[in-house]
Structure formats: C-alpha cells, structure tokens
C-alpha positions as CSV (number, residue, x, y, z in Angstrom):
1,Q,-16.6,13.7,-9.9
2,V,-18.9,11.3,-8.0
3,Q,-22.0,10.4,-10.0
4,L,-24.8,8.1,-8.8
5,V,-27.6,7.1,-11.3
6,E,-30.7,5.3,-10.1
7,S,-33.0,3.3,-12.3
8,G,-35.8,0.7,-12.0
9,G,-38.6,2.6,-10.5
10,G,-42.1,2.5,-11.7
11,L,-45.8,1.8,-10.9
12,V,-46.7,-1.5,-9.3
13,Q,-49.7,-2.9,-7.5
14,A,-49.6,-3.6,-3.8
15,G,-47.9,-6.9,-3.1
16,G,-45.7,-6.6,-6.2
17,S,-42.0,-6.3,-6.6
18,L,-39.5,-4.0,-8.1
19,R,-35.7,-4.0,-8.3
20,L,-33.8,-0.7,-8.2
21,S,-30.3,-0.2,-9.4
22,C,-27.7,2.5,-8.8
23,A,-24.7,2.8,-11.0
24,A,-21.7,4.7,-9.5
25,S,-18.8,6.4,-11.1
26,G,-16.1,8.8,-9.9
27,I,-15.3,6.7,-6.8
28,T,-13.4,3.6,-5.9
29,F,-16.7,1.8,-5.5
30,S,-15.5,-1.2,-3.7
31,S,-14.2,1.0,-0.9
32,Y,-17.5,2.7,0.0
33,A,-20.5,1.8,1.9
34,M,-23.7,2.5,-0.1
35,G,-27.2,3.3,1.0
36,W,-30.8,3.7,-0.2
37,F,-33.0,6.5,1.1
38,R,-36.5,7.5,0.2
39,Q,-38.7,10.6,0.3
40,A,-42.5,10.7,0.1
41,P,-44.4,13.9,-0.7
42,G,-44.5,16.2,2.3
43,K,-42.2,14.1,4.3
44,P,-38.5,14.2,5.1
45,R,-36.0,11.9,3.4
46,E,-35.6,8.7,5.4
47,F,-33.1,5.8,5.6
48,V,-34.1,2.6,3.9
49,A,-31.1,0.3,3.7
50,R,-27.3,0.3,3.7
51,I,-24.5,-2.1,2.8
52,I,-20.8,-2.0,3.7
53,W,-18.0,-2.1,1.1
54,S,-17.7,-5.9,1.0
55,G,-21.4,-6.6,1.1
56,S,-21.0,-8.8,4.2
57,S,-23.1,-6.6,6.4
58,T,-26.3,-4.8,5.8
59,G,-28.9,-2.8,7.7
60,Y,-32.5,-1.9,7.2
61,A,-35.2,0.4,8.4
62,D,-37.8,-1.4,10.5
63,S,-40.5,-0.5,8.0
64,V,-38.8,-2.6,5.2
65,K,-37.1,-5.4,7.1
66,G,-38.0,-8.8,5.7
67,R,-39.4,-7.2,2.5
68,F,-36.4,-5.3,1.0
69,T,-32.9,-6.6,0.2
70,I,-29.9,-4.5,-0.5
71,S,-27.0,-6.0,-2.5
72,R,-24.0,-4.9,-4.5
73,D,-21.8,-5.9,-7.4
74,N,-18.4,-4.3,-7.0
75,A,-17.2,-5.4,-10.4
76,K,-20.1,-3.6,-12.0
77,K,-20.0,-0.7,-9.6
78,Q,-23.7,-1.1,-8.8
79,V,-25.9,-1.4,-5.8
80,Y,-29.4,-2.8,-5.9
81,L,-32.5,-2.7,-3.8
82,Q,-34.9,-5.7,-4.3
83,M,-38.3,-4.7,-3.0
84,N,-40.9,-7.3,-2.4
85,S,-44.4,-7.3,-0.9
86,L,-44.7,-3.6,-1.7
87,K,-47.2,-1.5,0.1
88,P,-48.8,1.9,-0.8
89,E,-46.8,3.5,2.0
90,D,-43.6,2.5,0.1
91,T,-44.5,5.1,-2.5
92,A,-41.7,7.6,-2.7
93,V,-38.7,8.8,-4.7
94,Y,-35.8,6.5,-3.9
95,Y,-32.3,7.8,-3.7
96,C,-28.9,6.1,-3.8
97,N,-26.3,7.5,-1.4
98,T,-22.7,7.3,-0.5
99,R,-20.5,9.4,1.8
100,D,-16.9,10.5,1.4
101,G,-15.1,12.6,3.9
102,G,-18.3,13.6,5.6
103,Y,-20.0,14.7,2.4
104,D,-23.1,13.0,1.2
105,Y,-23.5,12.2,-2.5
106,W,-27.0,11.6,-3.9
107,G,-28.4,10.4,-7.2
108,Q,-31.3,12.1,-9.0
109,G,-33.8,9.6,-7.6
110,T,-36.2,7.2,-9.1
111,Q,-40.0,7.2,-8.5
112,V,-41.7,4.2,-7.0
113,T,-45.5,4.3,-6.9
114,V,-47.4,1.5,-5.3
115,S,-51.2,1.4,-6.0
116,S,-53.7,-0.2,-3.6
C-alpha cells in the first residue's frame, strides 16, 4: 500500500522560507519520480515541481522557478521542497505525488499560508 505523508507546512510572512517534506512507504522509492503539487482555495490543483528517481533532473512551474528547490533522499525515502522568497500567492495546500502504472498517489497535503 502506497502511503505519502507530507509535513513542514505553516504560516510564514512574505519573503520567508519553509521546507516541506514527504515520507513515502509501500513503494521502491528510489525507482520513482516524485512531484509536488498545490491547490489554492477555489482553484484547480497545479503542478509545482518534479524530480526523477536519481535526483539528477528536476522541473518547475514557471511561477516558482528560482525560488523553490525540489530534492530527494532515497536512503530516507523522502522528497523535499525548499521554498524561499515566499509570496502570498504561494498560499495553498501542498501535495506530494507519485505515479505507478498510470495511477496517481497523493498525500493528505500540508497547508502553507503566506501573509503579506
């Protein structure tokens, strides 16, 4: 059973930083690409960042490029999202994601709130 558990969200002032973590279980973590998505109130869920199994390649949404960094630790079965220079428009629930056989797995999400 695949399980993804996010942590690290919270309330931060604009310009501040947060580091999100996602712990995975039930999968051979080092074989899977991982991603972060977010969903703001009243808006659809959107892609934020992704990282391939080895960590050697990453991709970002234009809105977070240069501010957010995705990384992973395959030994710990965790993926991280370092978020710097946070803006009020980054306020959302952030979800960890992986895909297996065309099926998407999601965590429960962690709330990030950026005050102006």
